[in-house]
C-alpha angles and dihedrals in degrees: 000000000000109000099200117114116274109252115246115264108248089231090062088050092052094045093047101036104033114016099042098047093049089044090238120165119216088251091051094045093045090051091050091048093047094238132116120273087238093054093050092044092054090049097050091043092053092245092119134039119237110264122211088247093055089045091056094047092051092046091053092047094047101030093239130125124277089220093056088058095042090048089058091052091045092054090051096045091049091047090051092048092048091053090052100042114168115245098200096072116123114201118239114247112258115253129202112266109257112230114227 
């Protein structure tokens, strides 16, 4: 088991750093982002991953980069994968490097 700290879900960051300081409800924020209340609720409650589309909407609404939001999701996704590594992978034999 990987002992590094689990990265924070981008939905938590959005909730704590954007919605709460602005006193936005999930309903208000969803309306402003142009998404359903259910979609935003699942995201801020860590039930759904951040999609590139949602990242784009958040970046436009907050004047932040899409990449910063997607990087948070990627770190979390990789952390989750590393903590559930498959044990049935057989490494490919090393082949000589072909000179171009």
